[in-house]
Short mmCIF file of the C-alpha atoms (twelve columns), coordinates in Angstrom:
data_MODEL
# 
_entry.id   MODEL 
# 
loop_
_atom_site.group_PDB 
_atom_site.id 
_atom_site.type_symbol 
_atom_site.label_atom_id 
_atom_site.label_alt_id 
_atom_site.label_comp_id 
_atom_site.label_asym_id 
_atom_site.label_seq_id 
_atom_site.Cartn_x 
_atom_site.Cartn_y 
_atom_site.Cartn_z 
_atom_site.pdbx_PDB_model_num 
ATOM 1   C CA . MET A 1   135.061 104.542 116.530 1 
ATOM 2   C CA . ASP A 2   134.912 101.216 114.315 1 
ATOM 3   C CA . PRO A 3   131.486 99.064  114.572 1 
ATOM 4   C CA . VAL A 4   132.122 95.963  116.809 1 
ATOM 5   C CA . LEU A 5   132.263 93.646  113.462 1 
ATOM 6   C CA . ALA A 6   135.271 95.739  112.245 1 
ATOM 7   C CA . HIS A 7   137.262 93.684  114.673 1 
ATOM 8   C CA . SER A 8   135.965 90.207  115.097 1 
ATOM 9   C CA . VAL A 9   139.025 88.162  114.853 1 
ATOM 10  C CA . ARG A 10  142.005 88.613  117.135 1 
ATOM 11  C CA . LEU A 11  145.496 86.754  117.750 1 
ATOM 12  C CA . ALA A 12  146.307 86.115  121.562 1 
ATOM 13  C CA . ASP A 13  148.792 84.249  122.914 1 
ATOM 14  C CA . ASP A 14  146.359 81.323  123.767 1 
ATOM 15  C CA . GLY A 15  145.208 81.083  120.042 1 
ATOM 16  C CA . VAL A 16  142.779 82.616  117.468 1 
ATOM 17  C CA . HIS A 17  139.774 84.301  118.944 1 
ATOM 18  C CA . VAL A 18  136.599 84.725  116.729 1 
ATOM 19  C CA . LEU A 19  133.528 86.614  117.433 1 
ATOM 20  C CA . ASP A 20  130.707 83.981  116.857 1 
ATOM 21  C CA . ARG A 21  128.505 85.931  114.325 1 
ATOM 22  C CA . ARG A 22  125.943 83.159  114.221 1 
ATOM 23  C CA . ASP A 23  124.271 84.558  117.559 1 
ATOM 24  C CA . PHE A 24  125.628 88.405  117.121 1 
ATOM 25  C CA . PRO A 25  124.158 90.789  118.181 1 
ATOM 26  C CA . PHE A 26  121.986 88.907  120.999 1 
ATOM 27  C CA . THR A 27  125.033 87.521  122.470 1 
ATOM 28  C CA . ARG A 28  128.889 88.309  121.984 1 
ATOM 29  C CA . THR A 29  130.603 85.127  122.530 1 
ATOM 30  C CA . TRP A 30  134.177 84.600  121.323 1 
ATOM 31  C CA . VAL A 31  135.199 81.165  120.282 1 
ATOM 32  C CA . ARG A 32  138.641 80.435  121.060 1 
ATOM 33  C CA . CYS A 33  140.476 78.007  118.263 1 
ATOM 34  C CA . THR A 34  143.843 76.766  119.805 1 
ATOM 35  C CA . THR A 35  144.928 74.758  116.655 1 
ATOM 36  C CA . THR A 36  144.798 75.336  112.969 1 
ATOM 37  C CA . ALA A 37  142.189 72.622  112.614 1 
ATOM 38  C CA . GLU A 38  139.686 74.579  114.782 1 
ATOM 39  C CA . VAL A 39  140.194 77.742  112.923 1 
ATOM 40  C CA . ALA A 40  139.107 75.622  109.750 1 
ATOM 41  C CA . LYS A 41  136.364 74.487  111.440 1 
ATOM 42  C CA . ALA A 42  135.099 77.610  113.057 1 
ATOM 43  C CA . ILE A 43  135.336 78.856  109.344 1 
ATOM 44  C CA . GLU A 44  133.083 76.149  107.929 1 
ATOM 45  C CA . ASP A 45  130.650 76.190  110.760 1 
ATOM 46  C CA . MET A 46  129.876 79.941  110.034 1 
ATOM 47  C CA . VAL A 47  131.015 81.019  113.386 1 
ATOM 48  C CA . THR A 48  132.581 83.913  111.096 1 
ATOM 49  C CA . GLN A 49  131.390 85.045  107.647 1 
ATOM 50  C CA . SER A 50  132.248 87.618  104.977 1 
ATOM 51  C CA . SER A 51  135.811 89.474  105.756 1 
ATOM 52  C CA . GLY A 52  135.891 87.238  108.792 1 
ATOM 53  C CA . PRO A 53  137.163 84.193  107.430 1 
ATOM 54  C CA . TYR A 54  139.734 86.305  105.653 1 
ATOM 55  C CA . PHE A 55  141.311 87.279  108.947 1 
ATOM 56  C CA . ALA A 56  140.774 84.039  110.677 1 
ATOM 57  C CA . ALA A 57  143.072 82.638  107.695 1 
ATOM 58  C CA . LEU A 58  145.542 85.238  108.184 1 
ATOM 59  C CA . TRP A 59  145.933 84.710  112.136 1 
ATOM 60  C CA . GLY A 60  145.303 80.932  111.688 1 
ATOM 61  C CA . MET A 61  148.506 80.905  109.284 1 
ATOM 62  C CA . VAL A 62  150.705 82.559  112.462 1 
ATOM 63  C CA . LEU A 63  149.002 79.882  114.667 1 
ATOM 64  C CA . ALA A 64  150.579 77.047  112.070 1 
ATOM 65  C CA . ALA A 65  154.101 78.925  112.393 1 
ATOM 66  C CA . ARG A 66  153.585 78.336  116.174 1 
ATOM 67  C CA . GLU A 67  152.833 74.786  115.841 1 
ATOM 68  C CA . ALA A 68  155.949 74.370  113.573 1 
ATOM 69  C CA . ARG A 69  158.411 75.683  116.436 1 
ATOM 70  C CA . GLY A 70  161.380 73.557  116.488 1 
ATOM 71  C CA . LEU A 71  161.149 72.003  112.720 1 
ATOM 72  C CA . PRO A 72  163.390 72.601  110.121 1 
ATOM 73  C CA . ARG A 73  162.677 75.356  107.914 1 
ATOM 74  C CA . ALA A 74  161.876 73.455  105.274 1 
ATOM 75  C CA . GLU A 75  159.360 71.132  107.044 1 
ATOM 76  C CA . GLY A 76  158.010 74.305  109.037 1 
ATOM 77  C CA . ARG A 77  157.258 75.874  105.675 1 
ATOM 78  C CA . ALA A 78  155.789 72.599  104.377 1 
ATOM 79  C CA . HIS A 79  153.288 72.748  107.344 1 
ATOM 80  C CA . LEU A 80  152.064 76.378  106.688 1 
ATOM 81  C CA . GLU A 81  151.446 75.167  102.840 1 
ATOM 82  C CA . ARG A 82  149.139 72.171  104.023 1 
ATOM 83  C CA . THR A 83  147.524 74.553  106.480 1 
ATOM 84  C CA . GLY A 84  146.760 77.061  103.964 1 
ATOM 85  C CA . GLU A 85  145.503 74.382  101.571 1 
ATOM 86  C CA . LEU A 86  142.893 73.368  104.558 1 
ATOM 87  C CA . LEU A 87  142.164 76.898  104.966 1 
ATOM 88  C CA . VAL A 88  141.507 77.638  101.274 1 
ATOM 89  C CA . ALA A 89  139.239 75.008  101.216 1 
ATOM 90  C CA . THR A 90  137.001 75.763  103.968 1 
ATOM 91  C CA . ARG A 91  135.003 78.342  101.464 1 
ATOM 92  C CA . ARG A 92  135.848 77.875  98.157  1 
ATOM 93  C CA . THR A 93  133.921 80.619  96.302  1 
ATOM 94  C CA . ASN A 94  135.476 83.334  97.949  1 
ATOM 95  C CA . ASN A 95  138.871 83.999  97.092  1 
ATOM 96  C CA . HIS A 96  139.803 86.214  100.293 1 
ATOM 97  C CA . LEU A 97  141.172 83.426  101.962 1 
ATOM 98  C CA . ARG A 98  143.701 82.253  98.984  1 
ATOM 99  C CA . LYS A 99  144.865 86.092  99.382  1 
ATOM 100 C CA . ALA A 100 145.446 85.717  103.182 1 
ATOM 101 C CA . VAL A 101 147.433 82.540  102.806 1 
ATOM 102 C CA . ALA A 102 149.593 84.153  100.126 1 
ATOM 103 C CA . ALA A 103 150.100 87.000  102.375 1 
ATOM 104 C CA . VAL A 104 151.576 85.253  105.189 1 
ATOM 105 C CA . LEU A 105 153.839 82.786  102.932 1 
ATOM 106 C CA . ALA A 106 155.107 85.831  101.475 1 
ATOM 107 C CA . GLY A 107 155.961 87.142  105.083 1 
ATOM 108 C CA . VAL A 108 157.593 83.899  105.973 1 
ATOM 109 C CA . ASP A 109 159.786 83.808  102.649 1 
ATOM 110 C CA . ALA A 110 161.089 87.449  103.397 1 
ATOM 111 C CA . SER A 111 162.267 86.360  106.988 1 
ATOM 112 C CA . ASP A 112 165.154 84.072  108.287 1 
ATOM 113 C CA . ASP A 113 162.491 83.351  111.259 1 
ATOM 114 C CA . LEU A 114 159.154 81.159  110.269 1 
ATOM 115 C CA . GLU A 115 156.921 82.683  113.143 1 
ATOM 116 C CA . ALA A 116 158.252 86.312  112.870 1 
ATOM 117 C CA . GLY A 117 158.045 86.316  109.326 1 
ATOM 118 C CA . ALA A 118 154.220 84.558  109.513 1 
ATOM 119 C CA . PHE A 119 153.274 87.219  111.780 1 
ATOM 120 C CA . ALA A 120 154.941 90.274  109.694 1 
ATOM 121 C CA . GLY A 121 152.913 88.919  106.543 1 
ATOM 122 C CA . ALA A 122 149.729 88.646  108.725 1 
ATOM 123 C CA . VAL A 123 149.966 92.149  109.623 1 
ATOM 124 C CA . ALA A 124 150.499 93.308  106.379 1 
ATOM 125 C CA . GLY A 125 147.592 91.510  104.923 1 
ATOM 126 C CA . ASP A 126 145.342 92.744  107.800 1 
ATOM 127 C CA . GLU A 127 146.535 96.502  106.898 1 
ATOM 128 C CA . ARG A 128 146.261 95.869  102.967 1 
ATOM 129 C CA . TYR A 129 142.650 94.739  103.372 1 
ATOM 130 C CA . ARG A 130 141.818 97.407  105.334 1 
ATOM 131 C CA . SER A 131 143.243 99.927  103.518 1 
ATOM 132 C CA . ARG A 132 141.866 98.771  100.061 1 
ATOM 133 C CA . SER A 133 138.368 98.448  101.491 1 
ATOM 134 C CA . ARG A 134 138.609 102.188 102.716 1 
ATOM 135 C CA . ALA A 135 139.635 103.191 98.876  1 
ATOM 136 C CA . LEU A 136 136.851 100.923 97.588  1 
ATOM 137 C CA . GLY A 137 134.469 102.509 100.322 1 
ATOM 138 C CA . GLU A 138 135.443 106.269 99.059  1 
ATOM 139 C CA . HIS A 139 135.018 105.250 95.604  1 
ATOM 140 C CA . THR A 140 131.670 103.768 96.005  1 
ATOM 141 C CA . ALA A 141 130.525 106.484 98.196  1 
ATOM 142 C CA . ARG A 142 131.147 108.965 95.370  1 
ATOM 143 C CA . LEU A 143 128.807 107.108 92.971  1 
ATOM 144 C CA . LEU A 144 125.668 107.348 95.586  1 
ATOM 145 C CA . PRO A 145 123.319 110.037 95.466  1 
ATOM 146 C CA . ASP A 146 123.430 112.868 97.875  1 
ATOM 147 C CA . GLU A 147 120.153 112.263 99.140  1 
ATOM 148 C CA . GLY A 148 117.949 108.764 98.682  1 
ATOM 149 C CA . ALA A 149 118.024 105.186 99.566  1 
ATOM 150 C CA . VAL A 150 120.321 102.212 99.186  1 
ATOM 151 C CA . LEU A 151 119.349 98.524  99.265  1 
ATOM 152 C CA . THR A 152 121.828 96.275  100.819 1 
ATOM 153 C CA . HIS A 153 121.917 92.155  100.390 1 
ATOM 154 C CA . CYS A 154 123.392 90.031  102.868 1 
ATOM 155 C CA . TRP A 155 126.768 91.469  104.900 1 
ATOM 156 C CA . ALA A 156 128.984 93.419  103.049 1 
ATOM 157 C CA . ASP A 157 131.459 94.034  106.083 1 
ATOM 158 C CA . LEU A 158 134.095 96.568  105.690 1 
ATOM 159 C CA . TYR A 159 133.150 97.532  102.192 1 
ATOM 160 C CA . LEU A 160 129.835 98.650  103.502 1 
ATOM 161 C CA . THR A 161 130.919 100.570 106.757 1 
ATOM 162 C CA . GLU A 162 133.839 102.261 104.700 1 
ATOM 163 C CA . THR A 163 131.125 103.453 102.433 1 
ATOM 164 C CA . VAL A 164 129.200 104.809 104.758 1 
ATOM 165 C CA . LYS A 165 131.834 106.845 106.337 1 
ATOM 166 C CA . ALA A 166 132.642 108.179 103.389 1 
ATOM 167 C CA . ALA A 167 129.081 108.873 102.274 1 
ATOM 168 C CA . ASP A 168 128.759 110.756 105.471 1 
ATOM 169 C CA . ALA A 169 132.302 112.744 105.321 1 
ATOM 170 C CA . LEU A 170 130.777 113.789 101.782 1 
ATOM 171 C CA . GLY A 171 127.612 115.032 103.626 1 
ATOM 172 C CA . LYS A 172 125.155 112.490 101.982 1 
ATOM 173 C CA . ARG A 173 121.745 111.940 103.697 1 
ATOM 174 C CA . LEU A 174 121.535 108.132 102.484 1 
ATOM 175 C CA . ARG A 175 118.670 105.418 104.084 1 
ATOM 176 C CA . TYR A 176 119.421 101.812 104.123 1 
ATOM 177 C CA . PHE A 177 117.284 99.044  103.477 1 
ATOM 178 C CA . CYS A 178 118.810 95.772  104.430 1 
ATOM 179 C CA . THR A 179 117.093 92.279  103.497 1 
ATOM 180 C CA . GLU A 180 117.238 89.781  106.205 1 
ATOM 181 C CA . THR A 181 119.292 87.200  104.116 1 
ATOM 182 C CA . ARG A 182 117.898 83.682  104.803 1 
ATOM 183 C CA . PRO A 183 119.140 81.505  106.045 1 
ATOM 184 C CA . TYR A 184 121.517 82.694  108.510 1 
ATOM 185 C CA . LEU A 185 119.732 86.245  108.602 1 
ATOM 186 C CA . GLN A 186 122.939 88.003  108.334 1 
ATOM 187 C CA . GLY A 187 121.292 91.014  106.964 1 
ATOM 188 C CA . ALA A 188 118.962 91.252  109.863 1 
ATOM 189 C CA . ARG A 189 121.789 90.604  112.307 1 
ATOM 190 C CA . LEU A 190 124.924 91.804  111.160 1 
ATOM 191 C CA . THR A 191 124.254 94.594  108.644 1 
ATOM 192 C CA . ALA A 192 121.032 96.186  110.312 1 
ATOM 193 C CA . GLU A 193 122.594 96.218  113.423 1 
ATOM 194 C CA . THR A 194 125.940 97.481  112.206 1 
ATOM 195 C CA . LEU A 195 124.201 100.360 110.240 1 
ATOM 196 C CA . ALA A 196 122.025 101.613 113.292 1 
ATOM 197 C CA . GLU A 197 125.165 101.064 115.474 1 
ATOM 198 C CA . MET A 198 126.853 103.627 112.838 1 
ATOM 199 C CA . GLY A 199 123.799 105.864 113.552 1 
ATOM 200 C CA . ALA A 200 122.364 105.205 109.708 1 
ATOM 201 C CA . ASP A 201 118.456 105.289 109.131 1 
ATOM 202 C CA . THR A 202 118.122 101.634 108.603 1 
ATOM 203 C CA . THR A 203 115.150 99.663  107.620 1 
ATOM 204 C CA . LEU A 204 114.930 95.795  107.263 1 
ATOM 205 C CA . ILE A 205 112.910 94.145  104.768 1 
ATOM 206 C CA . THR A 206 112.433 90.058  104.052 1 
ATOM 207 C CA . ASP A 207 114.308 88.607  101.165 1 
ATOM 208 C CA . GLY A 208 111.149 88.756  99.154  1 
ATOM 209 C CA . MET A 209 110.393 92.360  99.304  1 
ATOM 210 C CA . GLY A 210 113.169 93.860  97.044  1 
ATOM 211 C CA . ALA A 211 111.370 93.866  93.905  1 
ATOM 212 C CA . ALA A 212 108.360 95.669  95.604  1 
ATOM 213 C CA . ALA A 213 110.607 98.286  96.817  1 
ATOM 214 C CA . PHE A 214 112.083 98.705  93.536  1 
ATOM 215 C CA . GLN A 215 108.756 99.233  92.040  1 
ATOM 216 C CA . ALA A 216 107.639 101.785 94.983  1 
ATOM 217 C CA . GLY A 217 110.381 104.008 94.174  1 
ATOM 218 C CA . GLU A 218 111.287 103.338 97.456  1 
ATOM 219 C CA . VAL A 219 115.167 102.247 96.461  1 
ATOM 220 C CA . ASP A 220 117.754 104.437 94.145  1 
ATOM 221 C CA . VAL A 221 120.802 102.030 94.477  1 
ATOM 222 C CA . LEU A 222 121.254 98.246  94.642  1 
ATOM 223 C CA . LEU A 223 124.633 97.911  96.270  1 
ATOM 224 C CA . THR A 224 126.242 94.492  97.229  1 
ATOM 225 C CA . ALA A 225 129.498 93.376  98.057  1 
ATOM 226 C CA . ALA A 226 130.812 90.575  95.631  1 
ATOM 227 C CA . ASP A 227 132.454 87.338  96.937  1 
ATOM 228 C CA . ARG A 228 134.409 87.153  93.542  1 
ATOM 229 C CA . VAL A 229 134.092 88.901  90.173  1 
ATOM 230 C CA . THR A 230 135.132 87.364  87.157  1 
ATOM 231 C CA . MET A 231 136.991 89.161  84.519  1 
ATOM 232 C CA . ASP A 232 134.296 89.128  82.165  1 
ATOM 233 C CA . GLY A 233 132.101 90.611  84.658  1 
ATOM 234 C CA . HIS A 234 129.997 88.196  86.352  1 
ATOM 235 C CA . VAL A 235 128.998 88.981  90.117  1 
ATOM 236 C CA . VAL A 236 129.424 86.052  92.483  1 
ATOM 237 C CA . ASN A 237 127.809 86.471  95.795  1 
ATOM 238 C CA . LYS A 238 125.470 85.608  98.358  1 
ATOM 239 C CA . ILE A 239 122.326 83.506  97.039  1 
ATOM 240 C CA . GLY A 240 119.502 86.111  96.332  1 
ATOM 241 C CA . THR A 241 122.071 88.580  94.849  1 
ATOM 242 C CA . LEU A 242 120.605 87.481  90.991  1 
ATOM 243 C CA . GLY A 243 117.132 87.747  91.692  1 
ATOM 244 C CA . LEU A 244 117.692 91.482  93.083  1 
ATOM 245 C CA . ALA A 245 119.660 92.453  90.290  1 
ATOM 246 C CA . VAL A 246 117.198 91.260  87.749  1 
ATOM 247 C CA . ALA A 247 114.508 93.047  89.742  1 
ATOM 248 C CA . ALA A 248 116.703 96.052  89.659  1 
ATOM 249 C CA . SER A 249 117.193 96.034  86.074  1 
ATOM 250 C CA . ALA A 250 113.245 95.748  85.304  1 
ATOM 251 C CA . PHE A 251 112.589 98.929  87.294  1 
ATOM 252 C CA . ALA A 252 115.859 100.979 86.227  1 
ATOM 253 C CA . VAL A 253 117.724 100.748 89.467  1 
ATOM 254 C CA . PRO A 254 121.400 100.893 89.162  1 
ATOM 255 C CA . PHE A 255 123.154 97.545  90.818  1 
ATOM 256 C CA . LEU A 256 127.033 98.590  92.353  1 
ATOM 257 C CA . ALA A 257 129.040 95.557  93.125  1 
ATOM 258 C CA . MET A 258 131.556 96.055  95.249  1 
ATOM 259 C CA . VAL A 259 135.045 94.003  95.120  1 
ATOM 260 C CA . GLN A 260 138.564 94.929  95.522  1 
ATOM 261 C CA . ALA A 261 139.874 93.629  92.710  1 
ATOM 262 C CA . PRO A 262 138.428 91.259  89.820  1 
ATOM 263 C CA . ASP A 263 140.063 87.725  89.840  1 
ATOM 264 C CA . ARG A 264 142.320 86.956  87.333  1 
ATOM 265 C CA . LEU A 265 142.362 83.587  87.973  1 
ATOM 266 C CA . ALA A 266 138.520 83.448  87.032  1 
ATOM 267 C CA . PRO A 267 138.097 84.465  83.175  1 
ATOM 268 C CA . GLY A 268 134.638 83.623  83.662  1 
ATOM 269 C CA . ALA A 269 131.547 82.196  85.649  1 
ATOM 270 C CA . ALA A 270 132.603 78.650  85.186  1 
ATOM 271 C CA . ASP A 271 135.827 79.175  86.903  1 
ATOM 272 C CA . VAL A 272 134.474 80.004  90.245  1 
ATOM 273 C CA . PRO A 273 133.272 76.844  92.289  1 
ATOM 274 C CA . ILE A 274 129.970 77.374  94.100  1 
ATOM 275 C CA . GLU A 275 129.637 76.111  97.724  1 
ATOM 276 C CA . PHE A 276 126.715 74.237  98.623  1 
ATOM 277 C CA . ARG A 277 125.677 74.133  102.203 1 
ATOM 278 C CA . PRO A 278 123.540 71.348  103.928 1 
ATOM 279 C CA . GLY A 279 120.064 72.006  103.010 1 
ATOM 280 C CA . ASP A 280 118.879 71.605  106.531 1 
ATOM 281 C CA . ASP A 281 120.097 75.094  107.180 1 
ATOM 282 C CA . VAL A 282 117.147 75.905  104.933 1 
ATOM 283 C CA . LEU A 283 114.733 74.253  107.215 1 
ATOM 284 C CA . HIS A 284 115.767 76.035  110.560 1 
ATOM 285 C CA . THR A 285 115.769 79.839  111.463 1 
ATOM 286 C CA . LEU A 286 117.922 80.805  114.477 1 
ATOM 287 C CA . GLY A 287 118.166 77.293  115.496 1 
ATOM 288 C CA . ARG A 288 114.301 76.648  115.266 1 
ATOM 289 C CA . ARG A 289 112.853 74.181  112.664 1 
ATOM 290 C CA . THR A 290 110.668 75.699  110.256 1 
ATOM 291 C CA . ALA A 291 109.391 72.902  108.097 1 
ATOM 292 C CA . SER A 292 108.386 69.279  109.038 1 
ATOM 293 C CA . ALA A 293 110.684 66.195  108.790 1 
ATOM 294 C CA . ARG A 294 108.760 65.359  105.364 1 
ATOM 295 C CA . VAL A 295 110.697 68.724  103.512 1 
ATOM 296 C CA . LYS A 296 113.920 68.919  102.035 1 
ATOM 297 C CA . GLY A 297 116.188 71.578  101.592 1 
ATOM 298 C CA . TRP A 298 118.045 73.086  98.868  1 
ATOM 299 C CA . TYR A 299 120.963 75.702  99.633  1 
ATOM 300 C CA . PRO A 300 123.488 77.004  97.010  1 
ATOM 301 C CA . ALA A 301 125.290 79.479  99.204  1 
ATOM 302 C CA . PHE A 302 126.224 81.650  96.201  1 
ATOM 303 C CA . ASP A 303 124.499 82.677  92.859  1 
ATOM 304 C CA . VAL A 304 126.087 84.539  89.587  1 
ATOM 305 C CA . THR A 305 124.729 87.435  88.332  1 
ATOM 306 C CA . PRO A 306 125.462 88.089  84.537  1 
ATOM 307 C CA . PRO A 307 127.139 91.259  83.549  1 
ATOM 308 C CA . ARG A 308 124.170 92.327  81.758  1 
ATOM 309 C CA . PHE A 309 122.533 93.198  85.015  1 
ATOM 310 C CA . VAL A 310 125.422 94.950  86.662  1 
ATOM 311 C CA . SER A 311 125.738 98.803  86.179  1 
ATOM 312 C CA . SER A 312 128.830 99.203  87.784  1 
ATOM 313 C CA . VAL A 313 131.921 97.017  89.382  1 
ATOM 314 C CA . VAL A 314 133.613 99.525  91.785  1 
ATOM 315 C CA . THR A 315 137.030 98.441  92.752  1 
ATOM 316 C CA . ASP A 316 139.696 100.125 95.298  1 
ATOM 317 C CA . ARG A 317 141.294 101.605 91.941  1 
ATOM 318 C CA . GLY A 318 137.564 102.802 90.954  1 
ATOM 319 C CA . ALA A 319 134.373 101.851 89.211  1 
ATOM 320 C CA . TYR A 320 134.386 99.990  85.825  1 
ATOM 321 C CA . ALA A 321 131.983 98.757  83.441  1 
ATOM 322 C CA . PRO A 322 131.536 94.901  83.702  1 
ATOM 323 C CA . ASP A 323 132.807 94.609  80.193  1 
ATOM 324 C CA . ARG A 324 135.817 96.843  80.914  1 
ATOM 325 C CA . LEU A 325 137.428 95.032  83.962  1 
ATOM 326 C CA . HIS A 326 140.855 94.247  82.054  1 
ATOM 327 C CA . GLU A 327 141.642 97.858  82.517  1 
ATOM 328 C CA . TYR A 328 142.037 97.334  86.353  1 
ATOM 329 C CA . TYR A 329 145.338 95.596  85.588  1 
ATOM 330 C CA . ASP A 330 146.575 98.179  82.801  1 
ATOM 331 C CA . GLY A 331 148.628 100.272 85.488  1 
ATOM 332 C CA . GLU A 332 152.145 99.357  86.293  1 
ATOM 333 C CA . GLU A 333 151.424 98.155  89.750  1 
ATOM 334 C CA . VAL A 334 149.688 94.855  89.899  1 
ATOM 335 C CA . HIS A 335 148.065 93.313  92.892  1 
ATOM 336 C CA . ASP A 336 144.848 90.959  93.086  1 
# 
């Protein structure tokens, strides 16, 4: 049975329903978005995170097609394009939203019926993401030790859950360490809870304990998702990944970064916009202020790990050294 967070965005007759990850697992509240603007706001406000925005964008585009009922096809198609631009702009660092929008528009262009085409495109995008995540998990699991400990950072979503399933199927006996991941505590609330839900041996540490865990020999592999990987091997992921990667390198612990595919639209790190969120977020934990009003906060949501600190980039086609990512696209069938 899939963990709860594997299906946290749903399309219904009355809109798009999004499980509020900001309060999970303490509450299980669904936010109903009746317009595409509300879907975009939910993504911006971190109601959903990691792969959640991808699925929210898929079904948000179907909502846009509903909004376009009765319009001439060209006007309806233009409305979907504008909606796609709005959704992509909500989280610029991760390029999954662009792929979600492209999947729905491809469905629209293949159908005479705007709404039916949008729905078919969204279903295809959903299935493709899940199947590629399964392939990614299987490739990753084969690289993990038969017995040992894996340190994660933030919430890798389907990438991680599919890796855990694949590792279990291979009979591997793994323990998992999770960083709490400030300021939203995704590691504590999402990763640790989901791993425990799956029956994994799970230990939570604070963000500052990773280097000590490597030094003490407690961890065998650092494993994270990547919001984006550039063609020259830079790994863009949740803030804090860089520090863990540097510490892992110092103590000869391999760092595996998971991504479905390197991004051909990002030759290097300079091609990836880094999202900055309100500094006020750093001054609060679970809704409670942790610093006085005299203190400011600074919050780049992502950091960039240079390829020299990355052992392998694992994709849905297998693992590649950071300087050989171009080989991902050497096959005849090209998708990104």
